[in-house]
N, C-alpha and C positions, 0 to 999 in steps of 0.2 A: 504494500500500500504506500503510495507516494502522498505525502502530506501536501495538500493544495497550497497552503500558505508558505511553503518553502520557496524562497527566492534564490535562484542561482544566477550569479554574476561573476564577471572577471574581477580578480583581486586588484586592489590599488595599494599604493605605498602606505596609506593610513591604516591598512589592515595588518601591518607587520606585528604589532604588539599582541593583537588578538590571535593571530595565526601562531605566533611563537608560544603563547600560553596554551592554546589548544593542542599543539604538537607535543608539548611537554606533558600535558595531562593525559593525552591519549597513548603515550609511550607504553609499550607492552612487549614482553618476550614473544608474544604470539606473532608479531609482525616485524619487530625491529631487529636489525643486525648490528646496530651501533649500541654502545653502552648507554644506560639511562642518562639523560641530560643532567648536568650539574652546573652550578654557578661558578664563574660568570658565564651566562648563556651567550652563545654565538648569535649574531643577527639572523633572523629568519630569511631575509632577502640578502643576496650577494650577487656577484657578477654572473654566476651560473644559475641562480634561482631568482628570477625576476618576477614581479607581480603579474605580468601578462601571461605567465606560464600556468597560473593557478585560476581555477574556478572555485568560488566559495559558495557555501550554502548559508543563508540567513533565515532564521526562524524566530518569529516574535521579536525582531529587531536585534537578535544576538547572532554572531557568527558561530555556527555549530559544525561546520565541516569544510573540507577542501579536497580537491583532486588536482594533481599536477600532471599536465599533459604536454609532452615535448617531442621533438624529432629525436629518434634514438641516436643518430649520428649526424654530422654535418655533410655527409656524402650525398651528392645529387642522385646516386643510384637507389637510395632508399628514402628519398624525400616524400614518397607517397605513404610512408608509415608514420604513425604516431605511437608514442609509448606512454603509458601511465606510470609515473615514477613517484607515487605517493598518494594515498587516500586516507583520510582520517575523519572521524565523526566523534563529537563530544559524547560522553557517556549519557548525558541527559537527553540526547536526541536519538540514541540508538533504538532500533526497532520501529522507527517512524518513517522509513523509506528514504531517509536522507542520502545514504550511500548509493542507493539505486538511482535516485535523482541526479546525483553528481556523476555517476557512471554514464547515464544516458546523455547528460549534457556534454560530457567529454567526447562521446561518440558523435553527437550532433556537431559540435564545434570542429572536430577532426574532419568530418565530411565537408563542412563549409569551407575548410582550408584545402580541400581537394584530396584528402587522404583516402586511400583505398583499404588500408589495414590498420588495426590497432592491436598493440601487444602490451603485456605486463609480465611481471615476475612476482610470485607469491611463495611464501614459505610453505613447505609441504604439510606442516602441522596446523596451518591456519584454515581449518575446515570451514568456518563461517564465510570467510572471504572467498574461498574456492567455490563454495556453493553459490554465492551471489554471482560471481563471474560466470559460472556455468549456466545459471538461469538467464543470463543476458547474452548467451550465444558464444562465450569464449570456450575454446577447447584446449586441452593440454597438448602442446606442440613439442615439448621436450622436458626432460628432468635431469638436473645436475645432482646426482646422488651425493649426499653428505657434504654439500658445498659449504655449509657454515657450521662452525662449532659454537653452539650457544648454550651457556650454562652446563658445559660438560657433555652435551648431546649433539651428535651430528644430525643436521637437518637438511633435507633436500630443498633445492631451489627449483620451483616449478615454473616453466615458461608457458604462458597461455596467450592466445591470440584469436582474432576473428576478422572476417571480412567486413568492410563497411559498405559494400555494394548491395543494392537491392534490398 
């Protein structure tokens, strides 16, 4: 169920503090390969992570989620591909269709930019995210077994993708 009052828009520079706070609050070993954030916090935006790469979800006036969608490489040969490189939803907004709305908006935006494919990577043990992606037409296209060592456990990196045509 997608909550009708959820507004999806492109992030702006003024969203940096809210996005940083959301990113820190949403950190979990279920999806993170980096250690938990600690002070002093790095800026959310930098030369490689610019506001225009992010779509944000606003619910009841509060920023409650984001998805980052970028070209996977600067190569002309795969300029037709977009990659999701981060999706987070505030705990208070989970189960309300926010992640699905962000995912669909990412696909719509990618189509508008002329992309024909969209891909992502998800940790093998992140069953909720994998189920969401599969329900939106993403298929497993590869697995890197034991790619990450997280809390003493080797975790697969699952590559998923789908066509944006038709």
